[in-house]
C-alpha positions in Angstrom: -35.6 66.8 -65.2 -36.1 66.6 -62.0 -38.5 62.6 -62.4 -34.9 61.5 -64.1 -32.8 62.4 -60.9 -34.6 60.7 -58.5 -35.1 57.6 -60.9 -31.1 58.1 -60.8 -30.8 58.2 -57.3 -33.2 55.2 -56.5 -31.1 53.2 -58.9 -28.0 54.1 -57.0 -29.3 53.3 -53.5 -30.7 49.6 -55.0 -27.3 49.1 -56.6 -25.4 49.5 -53.5 -27.7 47.8 -51.8 -27.9 44.5 -53.4 -23.3 45.3 -53.2 -23.7 45.3 -49.8 -25.7 42.0 -49.2 -23.1 40.1 -51.7 -20.2 41.1 -49.8 -21.8 39.6 -46.4 -20.1 36.6 -45.4 -22.3 32.7 -44.6 -20.4 31.2 -41.1 -19.8 27.5 -41.2 -19.8 26.0 -38.1 -17.4 23.1 -38.3 -18.8 19.5 -37.4 -17.8 15.7 -36.7 -19.9 13.6 -38.2 -20.2 9.7 -38.1 -21.8 7.6 -40.8 -24.1 5.8 -39.3 -24.9 1.8 -40.2 -27.2 -0.6 -38.4 -25.0 -2.9 -35.7 -25.9 -5.5 -33.3 -25.7 -5.2 -29.5 -27.1 -7.6 -26.4 -30.3 -6.4 -25.2 -30.2 -6.9 -21.6 -32.4 -7.0 -18.1 -30.7 -4.3 -15.8 -30.4 -4.8 -11.8 -29.0 -3.8 -9.2 -27.3 -6.4 -7.2 -25.9 -6.8 -3.5 -22.9 -9.1 -2.3 -23.0 -11.8 -0.1 -20.9 -14.3 0.5 -21.3 -17.8 -0.7 -20.2 -19.5 2.7 -19.5 -18.3 6.0 -17.7 -20.2 8.3 -18.0 -20.3 12.6 -15.0 -22.0 14.0 -15.0 -22.6 17.9 -13.6 -25.0 20.3 -15.9 -28.6 21.3 -14.2 -28.0 25.0 -13.6 -25.0 26.6 -11.0 -23.6 27.8 -8.1 -20.3 28.2 -7.0 -19.0 25.1 -3.6 -19.3 24.0 -2.8 -18.0 20.7 -4.9 -15.9 18.4 -3.5 -16.4 15.0 -5.0 -14.5 13.1 -6.7 -10.7 12.7 -9.6 -9.1 11.1 -9.3 -8.9 7.5 -6.1 -11.4 7.0 -6.7 -13.8 4.0 -5.9 -17.1 4.7 -5.3 -20.6 3.5 -7.0 -23.9 4.0 -5.7 -25.6 6.7 -3.6 -22.6 9.0 -4.3 -22.1 11.5 -6.7 -19.5 13.6 -6.4 -20.1 17.6 -5.3 -21.9 20.0 -6.2 -23.1 23.5 -3.7 -23.7 26.8 -3.1 -27.5 26.1 -1.0 -28.2 29.8 -4.0 -29.3 32.2 -5.2 -31.0 29.4 -2.5 -32.9 28.1 -2.1 -34.2 32.2 -5.7 -35.2 31.5 -4.7 -37.0 28.3 -1.9 -39.0 29.7 -3.9 -39.9 32.7 -6.1 -41.2 29.9 -3.5 -43.4 28.5 -2.2 -44.7 32.1 -5.5 -45.9 32.8 -5.9 -47.5 29.5 -3.4 -49.6 30.1 -4.3 -50.8 33.3 -7.4 -51.6 32.2 -6.3 -53.7 29.1 -3.6 -55.3 31.8 -6.8 -56.4 34.1 -8.5 -57.8 30.7 -5.3 -59.8 29.8 -6.0 -61.7 33.2 -9.0 -61.8 33.8 -9.1 -63.7 29.3 -5.7 -66.1 30.9 -7.7 -67.1 33.7 -11.1 -67.7 31.5 -9.0 -69.8 28.9 -7.7 -72.0 31.7 -10.5 -72.8 33.4 -12.3 -73.5 29.7 -10.1 -75.9 28.9 -10.1 -77.4 32.7 -14.0 -77.3 32.6 -13.7 -79.8 28.7 -10.5 -82.1 30.4 -12.9 -82.7 33.6 -15.8 -83.1 30.9 -13.9 -85.9 29.6 -13.2 -87.7 33.0 -17.0 -87.3 34.2 -17.9 -88.8 31.5 -15.3 -92.3 32.5 -16.4 -91.6 36.0 -13.4 -90.4 36.7 -14.6 -87.5 38.7 -17.2 -86.9 40.5 -20.4 -85.0 39.6 -19.9 -82.0 42.2 -16.1 -82.2 41.3 -17.0 -80.8 37.4 -20.2 -78.8 38.9 -17.4 -76.6 41.1 -15.1 -76.4 38.1 -17.9 -75.2 36.1 -18.8 -72.6 38.6 -15.2 -71.0 38.7 -15.5 -71.1 34.6 -18.4 -68.9 34.8 -17.3 -66.6 36.9 -14.3 -66.0 35.4 -16.5 -65.4 31.5 -18.2 -62.6 34.2 -14.8 -61.2 35.4 -13.7 -62.2 31.6 -16.9 -59.5 30.2 -16.9 -56.9 33.1 -12.1 -56.2 32.5 -13.5 -55.9 28.6 -16.2 -53.4 29.4 -13.9 -51.4 31.1 -11.1 -51.2 28.5 -13.2 -50.7 25.8 -14.4 -47.7 28.4 -11.1 -46.8 29.3 -10.4 -46.0 25.2 -12.6 -44.5 24.5 -11.9 -41.5 27.2 -8.2 -42.0 26.4 -9.4 -41.5 22.8 -11.6 -38.2 24.2 -8.7 -37.2 25.9 -6.1 -37.0 23.1 -9.2 -35.9 20.8 -9.1 -32.6 23.5 -5.7 -31.9 22.8 -6.5 -32.0 19.4 -9.2 -29.9 19.5 -7.7 -27.2 21.1 -5.7 -25.8 17.5 -8.8 -24.8 15.3 -7.8 -24.7 11.8 -9.4 -22.8 8.6 -10.9 -25.6 6.1 -11.7 -23.5 3.4 -9.6 -20.9 1.9 -11.1 -17.2 2.4 -11.2 -13.9 4.9 -11.6 -13.4 8.7 -14.7 -11.5 9.3 -14.3 -11.1 13.2 -12.2 -12.4 15.8 -14.2 -12.2 18.7 -12.1 -13.4 21.7 -8.1 -12.1 22.8 -5.1 -14.5 24.2 -5.4 -15.1 27.7 -9.6 -15.1 27.6 -12.1 -18.3 28.4 -13.9 -19.3 25.9 -16.9 -21.9 26.7 -17.2 -24.6 24.2 -19.0 -24.3 21.2 -19.0 -20.4 20.8 -17.5 -19.0 17.6 -14.0 -17.5 18.4 -13.5 -16.7 14.5 -15.8 -16.7 11.7 -14.4 -16.9 8.5 -16.1 -15.2 4.4 -15.4 -18.0 1.5 -13.6 -16.3 -1.7 -16.7 -17.4 -3.8 -19.1 -14.3 -3.7 -22.7 -14.6 -4.3 -24.3 -11.2 -5.7 -28.4 -11.1 -4.9 -30.7 -9.9 -7.4 -34.4 -9.1 -6.9 -35.7 -10.0 -10.4 -39.8 -8.8 -11.4 -42.2 -11.9 -12.7 -41.9 -10.7 -16.3 -38.2 -10.9 -16.4 -37.7 -13.8 -14.2 -38.5 -15.4 -16.5 -36.3 -14.8 -19.6 -33.2 -15.8 -17.1 -31.9 -19.6 -17.2 -29.7 -21.6 -14.7 -26.3 -21.7 -15.5 -27.1 -18.1 -18.0 -24.8 -15.6 -18.3 -24.5 -12.2 -16.3 -22.2 -9.1 -16.9 -21.2 -7.4 -13.6 -20.1 -3.8 -13.3 -18.1 -3.5 -9.9 -17.3 -0.5 -7.9 -14.0 0.2 -9.6 -15.6 0.2 -13.2 -14.2 -3.3 -13.8 -16.3 -5.5 -16.2 -16.9 -9.4 -15.0 -18.7 -11.8 -16.7 -20.6 -14.6 -14.0 -23.1 -16.7 -13.9 -26.9 -17.3 -12.2 -26.3 -19.9 -9.9 -29.3 -20.4 -8.5 -33.3 -18.9 -8.9 -35.2 -18.7 -6.2 -39.4 -19.3 -7.0 -40.5 -17.8 -3.8 -41.1 -13.9 -4.4 -40.0 -11.5 -0.9 -42.4 -11.3 0.9 -41.8 -6.8 1.3 -40.5 -6.5 -2.7 -42.6 -9.3 -4.4 -39.4 -10.0 -6.5 -38.0 -12.9 -6.8 -34.5 -14.1 -5.5 -31.6 -14.7 -8.2 -27.9 -15.8 -7.2 -25.0 -15.1 -9.1 -21.6 -16.8 -8.6 -18.3 -14.7 -9.0 -15.4 -17.6 -8.2 -13.0 -14.6 -7.6 -15.2 -11.7 -5.6 -13.1 -12.3 -2.1 -12.5 -8.3 -3.1 -16.0 -7.1 -2.9 -17.6 -5.9 0.6 -21.0 -8.3 1.7 -23.3 -5.8 1.3 -21.8 -3.7 -1.2 -24.5 -2.7 -4.7 -22.8 -3.8 -8.2 -24.9 -3.2 -11.2 -26.0 -6.5 -12.5 -27.2 -6.8 -17.0 -28.7 -10.1 -17.8 -28.1 -10.6 -21.1 -31.1 -12.2 -23.2 -30.9 -11.6 -26.8 -29.2 -10.1 -30.0 -30.6 -7.0 -31.1 -29.9 -5.3 -34.1 -30.5 -1.5 -35.3 -28.8 2.2 -35.3 -27.0 2.0 -31.8 -25.4 5.6 -30.9 -23.3 6.7 -28.4 -25.6 7.7 -25.2 -23.3 11.2 -24.5 -24.0 12.7 -28.3 -28.3 12.6 -27.4 -29.6 15.7 -26.9 -32.6 16.5 -25.2 -34.9 20.0 -24.8 -37.8 18.1 -23.7 -37.5 15.3 -26.4 -34.5 13.4 -27.4 -32.4 14.2 -30.2 -29.7 14.3 -32.8 -28.4 16.5 -35.9 -27.5 14.8 -38.4 -26.4 16.9 -42.4 -28.2 17.2 -45.1 -26.1 19.2 -47.7 -23.9 21.6 -46.2 -27.1 22.1 -43.6 -27.8 21.0 -39.9 -30.9 18.9 -39.7 -32.6 18.1 -36.1 -33.9 14.2 -36.2 -36.4 13.3 -33.0 -35.3 10.3 -31.9 -36.9 7.2 -29.7 -34.4 6.1 -27.3 -35.7 2.5 -27.3 -32.6 0.3 -25.4 -29.0 0.5 -23.7 -26.2 -1.2 -23.7 -23.1 0.1 -21.4 -22.0 3.2 -23.0 -24.7 2.7 -26.1 -28.6 3.4 -26.9 -30.5 1.8 -29.7 -32.9 4.8 -31.4 -35.7 4.5 -33.9 -36.3 7.9 -35.9 -32.7 7.5 -37.8 -31.6 5.4 -41.3 -28.6 4.2 -42.1 -25.9 6.5 -44.0 -27.7 9.3 -42.3 -24.4 11.6 -41.2 -25.2 12.0 -37.6 -23.0 15.1 -36.1 -21.0 13.6 -33.1 -19.0 16.9 -32.3 -19.7 20.5 -32.6 -23.3 19.9 -31.7 -24.0 22.4 -29.3 -23.2 25.5 -31.2 -26.0 24.1 -33.8 -29.7 25.0 -34.4 -31.5 23.4 -37.5 -30.7 25.0 -40.7 -27.0 26.0 -40.0 -24.9 25.7 -42.4 -21.8 23.2 -41.5 -18.3 22.0 -42.6 -17.4 18.6 -42.1 -13.5 19.0 -40.7 -13.9 14.8 -40.0 -15.7 12.0 -39.9 -14.8 9.2 -37.1 -15.5 5.7 -37.2 -18.8 4.1 -36.1 -18.9 3.2 -32.5 -16.0 6.1 -31.8 -16.9 7.6 -28.2 -16.8 10.9 -29.5 -18.0 13.5 -26.6 -21.4 15.5 -27.8 -19.4 18.7 -28.0 -15.5 19.6 -27.8 
């Protein structure tokens, strides 16, 4: 009887435990997933570039003088043929007027010498005829010839003096014209080295401009430079995050003596808003790569790179290998097409957790790794 009571008690306890176990709720983790498919993105060479100007011009006066006006300031945008600076022209104008007057006087002297020479040349021709028939003596003919020869030398001297006066007059006129500095390119003012009223020597830069075209200098390794070609595409990420396409305009064949890299120049026609010396990200697309591409933000790391996928109703950890990056995407190995990748809710997961898929997003969506 006592044994029967013990057996009955044991059965009751077992039945109670089973009932309690059956009433335990298994919690599910809500996640969002993405059905993986192969995609194609460019393979790129990633580098850092430094902004240079394609053209920097220094504007100086050919002749020195006192600066009358500075028409621009640092940072100003200027157009081609825009006035930059001027010199005081009062003395220059007086010199130009004096040179013009001297040129006129020299031209008048030449005209008189020419008239005298022409007269004596005709007279000598007439006397030659008279000498031939014995109407005049040889001495009379020689006297006229001597006067003609003297007039010819005076004419040559007058011509040389007139030409010299003409050149001097043109030089003085040019000096007045050169008292105004005009920009021959569109660009931005980098420096203004003088102020109005200061004396400037000939050839000293007064205004410095940079052109609108910028060149990005990129130091590329020997292995990578062999993969690039003139005219090839370059993708630039500007400091403000804006993306721009540009072209390779020059590839240097001599390496830098310090870094041993080869300078590749990328031309950006509308890069005048970039600061000289500024650094920007440069990517050179070299091929198209097909594979499994993931948003970089959903890749986890605990010493190894991994993600979670859903198999049945359970979370499964999959270790992956990162192969190449394109913008916010990374191509990986370790996953297969049609894998159901967890893209949101991963932070609360562990391998084997039961999951409930509340939404399946389209491939390419840049969901954050967790909400």
